[in-house]
C-alpha positions in Angstrom: 100.6 82.2 109.0 100.1 78.5 109.3 96.4 79.0 109.6 96.3 81.4 106.8 98.2 78.8 104.6 95.5 76.2 105.4 92.8 79.0 104.6 94.3 79.8 101.2 94.8 76.1 100.3 91.2 75.4 101.1 90.0 78.3 98.9 92.3 77.2 96.2 90.9 73.7 96.3 87.5 75.0 96.2 88.4 77.2 93.0 89.8 74.1 91.2 86.8 72.2 92.1 84.6 75.0 90.8 86.6 75.2 87.6 85.9 71.5 87.0 82.2 72.0 87.2 80.2 73.7 84.4 78.5 76.8 85.6 75.2 75.2 84.6 75.2 73.1 87.7 75.1 76.2 89.7 71.7 77.0 88.2 70.3 74.4 90.6 70.5 77.1 93.2 67.5 78.8 91.5 65.3 75.9 92.3 65.1 76.8 96.0 65.6 79.8 98.3 69.1 80.4 99.5 70.3 81.3 102.8 73.0 83.8 103.7 75.5 81.1 104.4 74.7 79.3 101.1 75.3 82.5 99.3 78.6 83.0 100.9 79.8 79.4 100.1 78.7 79.9 96.5 80.5 83.2 96.3 83.7 81.5 97.6 83.4 79.1 94.6 82.3 81.4 91.7 82.8 85.0 92.7 84.8 86.5 89.8 86.9 88.8 92.1 87.9 85.9 94.2 88.8 83.6 91.2 90.9 86.4 89.9 92.6 86.7 93.4 93.3 83.0 93.3 95.1 83.5 89.9 97.1 86.4 91.5 98.0 84.4 94.4 99.4 81.5 92.2 101.2 84.0 90.3 102.8 85.3 93.4 103.9 81.7 94.3 105.8 81.8 90.9 107.5 84.9 92.1 108.5 83.1 95.3 110.1 80.3 93.3 111.9 82.7 91.1 113.3 84.7 94.2 114.6 81.6 95.9 116.5 80.5 92.7 119.7 82.1 93.8 120.2 79.8 96.6 119.6 76.7 94.6 122.4 74.9 92.5 122.1 75.3 88.8 122.8 72.5 86.3 124.1 73.8 83.1 124.5 71.9 79.8 126.5 73.4 76.9 127.3 72.4 73.4 129.0 73.9 70.5 129.7 73.1 66.8 131.8 75.2 64.4 133.0 75.0 60.9 135.9 77.2 59.8 138.2 77.0 56.9 140.4 80.0 57.7 143.2 77.8 59.0 146.8 78.6 59.8 149.7 76.2 60.0 153.2 76.4 61.4 156.1 75.3 59.3 158.7 73.4 61.4 162.3 73.1 60.1 162.6 70.6 57.2 162.1 67.8 56.8 159.3 68.1 59.4 155.9 68.7 58.0 153.8 71.8 58.7 151.6 71.7 61.9 148.0 72.8 62.1 146.9 74.1 65.5 143.1 73.9 64.7 140.7 71.9 62.6 138.1 73.0 60.1 135.5 71.3 62.2 135.2 71.8 66.0 132.7 70.6 68.5 132.5 70.7 72.5 129.9 69.6 75.0 129.8 69.9 78.8 127.7 69.4 81.9 128.4 71.7 85.0 126.9 72.3 88.3 127.3 75.8 89.7 126.6 76.9 93.3 126.7 80.5 94.7 128.5 80.4 98.0 128.7 84.2 98.6 126.8 87.0 96.9 127.5 89.9 99.4 124.1 89.1 101.3 122.0 88.4 98.2 121.3 84.8 99.1 120.1 85.4 102.6 118.1 88.5 101.5 116.5 86.5 98.6 115.3 83.9 100.9 113.8 86.3 103.4 112.2 88.1 100.3 110.5 84.9 99.1 108.9 84.2 102.5 107.8 87.9 102.8 106.4 87.8 99.1 104.3 84.7 100.0 102.9 86.4 103.1 102.1 89.6 101.3 100.2 87.5 98.6 98.2 85.7 101.2 97.1 89.0 102.9 96.2 90.5 99.5 94.1 87.3 98.8 92.5 87.6 102.2 91.7 91.1 101.5 89.9 90.3 98.2 87.9 87.5 99.9 86.9 89.9 102.8 85.8 92.7 100.3 83.9 90.3 98.1 82.2 88.7 101.0 81.1 92.1 102.3 79.7 92.8 99.0 77.6 89.5 98.8 76.4 90.1 102.4 75.2 93.6 101.6 73.6 92.4 98.3 71.7 89.8 100.3 70.5 92.5 102.8 69.5 94.6 99.7 67.4 91.8 98.3 65.7 91.1 101.6 64.9 94.8 102.0 63.5 95.1 98.5 61.4 92.0 99.1 60.1 93.5 102.3 59.3 96.9 100.7 57.2 95.1 98.1 55.3 93.5 100.9 54.9 97.0 102.6 53.8 98.7 99.2 51.3 95.8 98.5 49.7 96.1 101.9 49.3 99.9 101.3 47.7 99.4 98.0 45.4 96.9 99.5 44.4 99.2 102.3 43.9 102.1 99.9 42.0 99.8 97.5 39.6 98.8 100.5 39.2 102.4 101.4 38.2 103.4 97.9 35.6 100.5 97.6 34.3 101.5 101.0 34.0 105.2 100.0 32.3 104.3 96.8 29.6 102.3 98.7 29.2 105.3 101.0 28.9 107.7 98.1 26.3 105.5 96.4 24.5 105.3 99.6 24.5 109.2 99.8 26.4 109.6 103.0 29.7 111.2 101.6 30.2 113.6 98.6 31.9 112.9 95.3 35.0 114.5 96.7 35.8 111.6 99.1 35.8 109.3 96.1 38.1 111.4 94.2 40.5 111.7 97.1 40.6 108.0 97.6 41.2 107.4 94.0 44.2 109.9 94.0 45.7 108.3 97.1 45.5 104.9 95.5 47.0 106.2 92.3 49.9 107.8 94.2 50.7 104.5 95.9 50.9 102.4 92.6 54.2 104.1 91.4 55.8 103.3 94.7 55.0 99.6 94.3 56.1 99.5 90.8 59.6 101.1 91.9 59.9 98.5 94.7 59.5 95.6 92.4 62.0 97.1 89.9 64.5 97.6 92.9 64.0 93.9 93.7 64.7 92.9 90.2 67.9 95.0 90.2 69.0 93.6 93.6 68.5 90.0 92.5 70.5 90.6 89.2 73.4 92.3 91.3 73.4 89.3 93.7 73.4 86.9 90.9 76.4 88.7 89.4 78.4 88.5 92.7 77.6 84.8 93.1 78.9 84.1 89.7 75.9 82.8 88.3 75.3 82.5 84.4 71.6 83.7 84.0 69.7 82.1 81.0 69.8 84.3 78.0 66.0 83.8 77.6 65.4 85.3 81.0 64.2 89.0 80.4 62.3 90.1 83.4 62.5 88.4 87.0 65.4 86.4 88.0 64.3 83.2 89.7 66.7 84.0 92.7 65.1 83.9 96.2 66.6 84.3 99.7 65.2 82.4 102.7 64.6 84.3 106.1 64.1 88.0 106.8 66.0 90.9 108.2 66.7 90.7 112.0 68.6 92.8 114.3 70.5 90.6 116.6 72.2 92.3 119.6 75.9 93.4 118.9 78.0 95.1 121.4 81.6 96.4 120.5 84.1 98.4 122.4 85.7 101.0 120.2 89.3 101.0 121.6 89.4 97.2 121.4 88.0 97.4 117.9 90.6 99.7 116.7 93.3 97.5 118.4 91.9 94.5 116.6 91.9 96.2 113.2 95.4 97.3 113.5 96.4 93.7 114.3 94.0 91.8 111.9 93.4 93.9 108.8 94.9 92.1 105.7 95.7 95.4 104.0 97.9 96.5 106.9 99.5 93.1 106.9 100.4 93.3 103.2 101.8 96.8 103.5 104.1 95.7 106.4 105.4 92.9 104.2 105.9 95.3 101.4 107.9 97.6 103.7 110.1 94.6 104.7 110.3 93.7 101.1 111.8 97.3 100.3 114.2 96.8 103.0 115.5 93.5 101.5 115.8 95.4 98.2 118.1 97.8 100.1 120.2 94.9 101.3 120.4 93.4 97.8 121.5 96.7 96.4 124.2 96.9 99.0 125.5 93.6 98.0 127.0 95.2 94.8 129.7 96.6 96.8 131.0 93.1 97.5 132.3 90.3 95.5 130.3 87.2 94.4 131.8 83.7 94.3 130.6 80.5 92.9 132.0 76.8 92.9 131.5 74.5 89.9 132.1 71.0 89.0 131.4 69.2 85.8 132.4 66.9 82.9 133.2 68.1 79.5 134.1 66.7 76.1 135.6 68.2 72.9 137.2 67.0 69.5 141.1 66.6 69.3 142.8 69.5 67.9 145.5 67.3 66.3 143.2 65.1 64.2 140.6 65.8 61.6 138.7 62.8 62.8 135.8 64.2 64.8 135.2 61.0 66.7 138.4 61.5 68.4 137.6 63.4 71.6 139.3 64.7 74.8 137.0 64.3 77.8 137.4 64.7 81.5 136.2 66.2 84.8 136.6 69.8 85.8 136.0 71.7 89.1 136.9 75.0 90.3 136.0 78.4 92.0 135.0 81.6 90.2 135.0 85.1 91.6 133.9 88.4 90.4 134.1 91.7 91.8 133.1 95.1 90.3 135.6 97.4 92.2 134.1 100.3 90.4 130.9 100.2 88.5 130.3 103.8 87.6 128.3 104.5 90.9 125.6 102.0 89.7 125.4 100.4 93.1 125.3 103.8 94.8 122.4 104.8 92.7 120.5 101.6 93.4 121.1 102.2 97.2 119.6 105.7 97.0 116.6 104.5 95.1 115.7 101.4 97.3 116.3 103.4 100.4 113.8 106.1 99.2 111.3 103.5 98.4 111.6 101.8 101.7 111.1 105.1 103.5 108.0 105.6 101.4 106.8 102.1 102.3 107.1 102.9 106.1 105.0 106.1 105.4 102.4 103.9 103.5 102.1 101.8 106.7 101.7 104.7 109.0 99.1 106.4 106.8 97.2 103.1 106.3 97.1 102.8 110.2 95.6 106.2 110.4 93.1 105.5 107.6 92.1 102.1 109.1 91.4 103.8 112.6 89.4 106.4 110.9 87.4 103.8 109.0 86.8 101.9 112.1 85.6 105.1 114.0 83.3 105.9 111.0 81.9 102.5 110.8 81.3 102.4 114.6 79.5 105.8 114.5 77.3 104.5 111.6 76.5 101.5 113.4 75.6 103.4 116.5 73.3 105.6 114.4 71.6 102.6 112.8 71.3 101.1 116.2 69.6 104.1 117.7 67.2 104.6 114.6 66.2 101.0 114.9 65.5 101.4 118.7 63.4 104.4 117.9 61.2 102.4 115.4 60.2 99.5 117.6 56.8 100.7 118.7 56.1 103.0 115.8 54.5 100.3 113.6 52.2 99.2 116.5 51.2 102.8 117.1 50.6 103.5 113.7 48.4 100.4 113.3 46.4 101.4 116.4 46.0 104.9 115.0 44.6 103.6 111.8 42.0 101.3 113.7 40.9 104.4 115.7 40.5 106.6 112.6 38.4 103.9 110.7 36.3 103.7 114.0 35.8 107.3 114.3 35.0 107.6 110.5 32.3 105.0 110.9 30.9 106.7 114.0 30.7 109.9 112.0 33.1 111.7 114.3 36.1 111.5 112.1 36.9 112.4 108.6 38.2 110.7 105.6 41.4 112.7 105.7 42.1 111.2 109.1 41.8 107.8 107.7 44.0 108.4 104.7 46.6 110.3 106.9 46.6 107.2 109.3 47.1 104.8 106.4 50.0 106.8 105.0 51.7 106.9 108.4 51.4 103.2 108.8 52.9 102.6 105.5 55.7 104.9 106.0 56.3 103.5 109.6 56.6 99.9 108.0 59.0 101.3 105.3 61.0 103.0 107.8 61.2 100.1 110.1 62.4 97.7 107.3 65.0 100.3 106.1 66.2 100.5 109.7 66.8 96.8 110.0 68.5 96.7 106.6 70.7 99.8 107.8 71.6 98.1 110.9 72.5 94.9 109.1 74.7 96.7 106.7 76.3 98.9 109.3 77.2 95.9 111.4 78.7 94.1 108.3 80.8 97.2 107.4 82.0 97.5 111.0 83.1 93.9 111.1 84.9 94.4 107.9 86.7 97.5 109.3 87.8 95.7 112.4 89.2 92.7 110.4 86.6 90.4 111.5 85.7 89.2 108.0 84.1 86.0 109.2 80.5 86.0 108.1 78.1 86.4 110.9 74.5 85.2 110.9 72.2 88.2 110.9 69.5 86.8 108.7 67.2 84.3 110.5 65.5 81.5 108.8 
């Protein structure tokens, strides 16, 4: 928990520094390509979910201070002034004058220190609850940070995928354009029919929408990433966001043992830590409810002053120190305490069920993320040689067509196969990176890993 406190303090300091800077300063990030690490650092400073999590954490610290208040002495100041002309006097035997037991004007003032010394267990329970509340708030904030960083990492991978898909589609259009030009030259030379020219024009026309969609996907991906990074986009920016990432998608080796991953997740996941603290807090609520069966006692000491009751001169006062002990005990409260006990015990039982259900859910999440990672890894392995083979097939198809032993259909099919192979390989790299990021999040290892190479 000491490390967690340092972690939270650092993030809060970053948030305050960010609040002191205008968001326009962040626009300097548009001037150069960003790495994955720089995107994560920027998200820690400006991501809206993380900033709201910081506010929730600070609010929880306020609850901690309130919870501990029962164990801290209270200093109370009181004051009172009253005017009352409904006076009554007592007539002593003559010749003695009548005696008044109160004045028209009365005032009093005092200062008292009160300390609870016994509350039936409430004091100790409140101190434990304050500690548990603080720990729960830290776990909740760590969950927000982990989820936000996962979104940023996936958004970066989406940007790199979209950029690579544009390269693939542009290469396809370039190949088909060259094929169309070559076919037209052959048609003009009278070596191929008009049908071949029409077929090449159709293939090029079919490739254009895919390039347009790839560029649109890239624009959307950059807008999404800019939003996650908390960047204020210029209002006059309509089309392309000037946000670029350095590097490219790479598949670094990553081995993981499923039983060890599940054990690590059950130990490190912040959601589970927060639920366990919530269950302990419910138990402390049971203890505080049980305290209603017992008396409460406080000691006090102070200094007070009031006007004299035997003189109308308000400047004459009676002052002095006072101290004592006060005890209160609701011997019968109409079953109020019993009802609170039933309520808090039921809530405590539910909190324990929440922990058990969350453990099963987290184990399922780890198993699912592990299975998806294995799938992405196997797909990526199957695509290693496909691009090279498709490129060689296109070269052979062109050679056969030039020699007159192949057809235009062979060339176009080989070009389509090469494009699909390149697109599938890039998608497989993206899926591998995303599956790994989700698996690391599922196991509680939310520290960013470098899977994007410069």
